[in-house]
N, C-alpha and C positions, 0 to 999 in steps of 0.2 A: 942518472947518466945522461949526458948530453949527446945528441945524435951528431952533432958537429955539422959544419958547412960542407964537409968533404963527402958525405954519404949521398948516394943516389937513392931513389925510391926503392930499388930492389934491395939494397943493403939495409934500409930502413925495415923493409918487410921481413928480411931474414932475422934482424935483431928483434923485432916483435915476436917472431916465432920462437926464437932460441932463448931470449933473455926475459921477455915480458909475459909470454903465454902461461908458463907455469910459475906459480908464486915460489919465491925462494924459501930457504929455511927460516922459520919464524914468522913468515908472512902468511896472510890468509887471502883466499879468494874473495871477490867483493860480495858475492851471494853466499850467505852462510844459512844452513838449515837449522831450525830450532828443534827439529825432531832427533831421534836417536841415529838417523842416517848420517854418514859423514858428508862433509861439504864437498863441493865440486873440486876436482883436482887441478883445474885450469881457471884462468881469468875468463870468464865467459864474454865479457865486453870486448876484450882483445881478440878472442876467437871470432865473434861475430863481425867485428870490424875487418878482419883479415878475410873472412869468407865473403862479405859483401864487396870488398875491394877486388878480389880475384874474379867474383861473378861479374862485376861491372866491366872488367877488362875483357873477359870472354864474350859478353854480350856486345861490347864495342867492336870487337874483331868481327863478329858476325854482321852487325849493322853496317859497318864500313865496306863489307864485301857484298852489299845489296842482299843480305840475309842468306848468302850462300855459306855452306859450311866452310870453315877454315881448311886450308890445304893440309895442315898437320894438326894433331890433337894438342890441346893445352898440355903444358908440362905438369908433371906430378909435383915438382918442388915449386912452392909459391913464389920464391924469389926469382925464378926464371921466367915468370909470366910476362914482364915487361919487355924482355928480349924477344920472347915469342910474339907479342903484339907488334913490335917494330918490324920483325921479319914478315909477319902476315899482312902488313899494311904498307910496306916500303914502296910498293909499285904505284900507290895512290898519288893523286895531285897534291900539290903543296898545301892547299887549304885544308885538306882532310888530314894530311900529316901534322899540320899545326894543331888541329883539334885533338888528335891523338896525343901529341906532346902535352897539351893542356892537361888532359886527363892524368897522365902519368906524373906530371909536376904537382898537380893538386893532390893526388894520392900520397905523394911524397911528404907534402906538408901535413896531410892528415895523419900519416904514420908518426911523424914527429910529435905531433900534438898529443896523440894517444900515448906516446912514451913519456909525455910530460915535458917535452921540450918546446915550449911556445916561443922561445927566443928566435926560431926560424923565421917568425914573422917580422922581427926587427931588421932582418937583413934585406928587406924590400923597401923601396920608397913608395910613397903614396901615389897611386895612379892619377890622383887629381892634381895635388900641389907639388908632387915630386920631392917632398921633404922626407926625412927619416924618422918620422913620429908614429909609426905604426905599432900597435900592440894587439895581442889576442884577448878578446873578451869571452872568458870561459862560460860565463852565465848565458849570454845570448849567441854563443858560438859564431862570432863574427870578428872580422878585423876592423879596428877603430884607428882613425887618424887623430892624434892629439893636438895637431897644429891648430891653434885657434883661428887662423886665417883661412883654414879650409872648412870651418864650421859653417852652416847655413845661417840665415838672418836671425833665427831663434836661438842660436848658440848651440844647436845639436851637432855632435861630432859627425863627421862623414864616416860611414861604415862600408865595409866590402865583404863580400863572401870569399871563401877560399878559391872558388872557381874564377871570380873576377880578378883576384890577385895573380892566379896562375895564367890567365889569358893575357894580362898586361905584361907579366914576366917573359912569357914565351914570345909575345909580339915584339918586345924590345930586343930579346936575344936575336930573333930572326932579322929584325931591322939592322942591328949591328953587324951581323954576319953578311947581309946583302950589301951594305956600305963598304965592308972591308974587301970585297972582291972587285 
């Protein structure tokens, strides 16, 4: 299932919970017990990813408020966590709002990759050479630019983290918005 370009991070998190957390009929969870006990009823890697994502957002809200408790409790539904973060940090300066948006965007990319949709990376241009040759390297868990002109002198491809890709994307989006006004 492709997450598509129209899904935001909250929708991807909801899809993870609704479609990817519990194995479908005829599918197995990734960790299977060799004992007589039944295997896990959920995909633990997806569960761990979701728990870490929500935890990071809650910690970010607290850190951005100078370690004061958020004005409202985090929502019970995981897919509402990003709306809650925006509401909790909407009063902050533009630089901290941009940092918040980078985390939200990066997590959206991570959600898509966990769902098996690494094509979300191809929708971005390389932050260095601005060409459309990016791919997701599953083994090293990094973004790779395949443009040979972007490689270093030894021929090694330029690599990016998802955070760097998100920072570049959000900065470009904000620059376009500033120029449009």
